[in-house]
N, C-alpha and C positions, 0 to 999 in steps of 0.2 A: 409892883407895883401898876406899870404903865397899860397892862392890860386891862385894868380893872380902871382903873381913869379911862381909859379908852372906853370899854364895858358900859362907867354910868354914863358920859357921856351919850355916846349910841342909844340908851333906853331914855335916858330927858332927850334926845333930837328928838327917839320914834314918839313917846308919847307928848310932847308938844306937837307936832304932826299931825297924831289923828287929833288932841282940845282942839285942835285950827278947826278939823273938820262943822262948814258950816252946813245945817241941814236944812235942807229945803223941797225935798222931794225924798219920795223911795228910795230912787239911786242913791244919793246922799245917807243914806240913813242907813242902811246895808251896809254902807260903808263903814261911817263911824261902830256902827256894831261890829261887824265883821275884824273890824283893827280891838276895838275892845275885846274881845274872841280869844282875840290871838294874842291877846300885850299879859291878859290872864295867863291862859297856859300856857304856851309859850315862853315865857320870860317872867312866868311865875310870881305876874303882882299881882296877886291874890288879890289885894282891896280896893281894888277898881273894882268890882262887882258891887263895891256900895256909887258905885259910878253911876252905874244902868242898869240897878233894881229900885222900883219903886219901894219907901216902909213897907211898905204892910205885903210884898211880895207873894204869893200864894205858887207854886212850881207839881206843879202835880205831875207828878215819875210813876215810868210804868208801876203792874199788880197795887194799885191803890197809895203807894207813898207819897207823900207831900211834904214839902219843902217850906216854912211856913217864917217867914222875915226873913228881911238879906242876912242874919249869923246865920241860920240853918243852912245857907247856900254857899255861904262862907266857907264855915264849916262843912260840905259837901267837898265843893271844892279841895280845901285843904287834901282833904282823907287819900283824891286820886292822884292829886300830889305825893303823897307821903307814900302811898303804894310804888308809885311809876315815876323817880324822881325826871325823868324826862321825859315825863307826857312832853307830846304833843298835841295839837289840831287840829286837820285838814280841813280845811271850809268846803264844798265841794260844791255847792248851792244854797244861795240868799237871794228870794228879792220880800220883795214888800206892796200892800195894797194898801192907798186911805181906805182908814177910816172916819169920814167928814173930815175939820181940820184940825183938829192937832188931835189925832190917831193915829194912827197904821195898825194890821198885822201883820203879821209877817214870820215867814214860814223858813228852816232852815237844815238843811243836810251837812250832818259829818260827820270826819273818820278820828277815833283818835288813837295810837301808834304811842309805843313806850315796852320799856323790860320794868317788871315785877321786882327789884331789886330793895326794895320801902317794906316795914309793915303793912300791913292792912290788916280792914275790919277780916278777913278770913284765916289772920295768923302770919306765923311768918313767909319772909318772900319766896318767891320759888326759882324766880330770873325768867320766869317765860313770860313770850312777849306778845301783847296786844298787837295783832295783825290788822291791817289796815284796813283791808277788804272782809275781814272778822265784824269789822268794832261801825256797822254803819250805825248813828246815833238821828233821828231827827226829831226836833221840835218846833211848837206853833208858840212865840206869844204876840202882846197886845202890846204898843207901845202909846206913851199918852203923854204928850203935851207939861208937864208939872209947874208952874211957876218957872219958866224958863227954858228947862230940860227938859231934854225924852229919855223916859224910864222904863221898863220894863216893869208893867204893874200884872202880867198875869201871862204862866206859864203852864205849858203840858209839852212834857218833852217822855220821846219813851231812847232807854238808854240799850245801851245792848248789855243788860247783865247779865246773862248766861257769859257770855263769854270773856267777861270782864271774873266773876265766878271762878271760872274755867280756868285760868292765866293762873291768878293769886294761888285759886289750891292744888288745883294737878290732874283735879280731879271733873272727869268730861260726863259721865256717867245721868247727871243730868243737864247734859245737850245733846246734841248732834252734829255740832261742830269739832273737827278735828285740830289739835296742837299742834 
């Protein structure tokens, strides 16, 4: 019981610190966004996607796949966390450039790690691992201040979908990656 209370207090402290970041420039915006991405994936605080995305978000993914609206983004994150309950995001690089007074263009390079111990869209778990050096992901997104909040309003993402599929199926025939 003590461990649960300590964990809840730690999560609350983390969230309080994250929400107290004052966005005044590109660096503080990147710290804010990096903190939220880690909170969402590493601590499984999935609902926080509502804190960083604009209502009309469109996420353009690899192979022409598009997520429309925050619920679609939330479902995508939930599917990844269900397939990889120990999923972790490792943000290697994040930087931003201003686009006028109330907007930024942000670029982020990150890796995902985790073990496929849960079911995925590809079927039952394989027990195979997402390896950091094989799971490079990149994204570019536009962030705008809307009603006093900084929100992602458009995103283009390239996810390591071939590696994820290989890990979730054990089939590397569509990928040059070795498991």
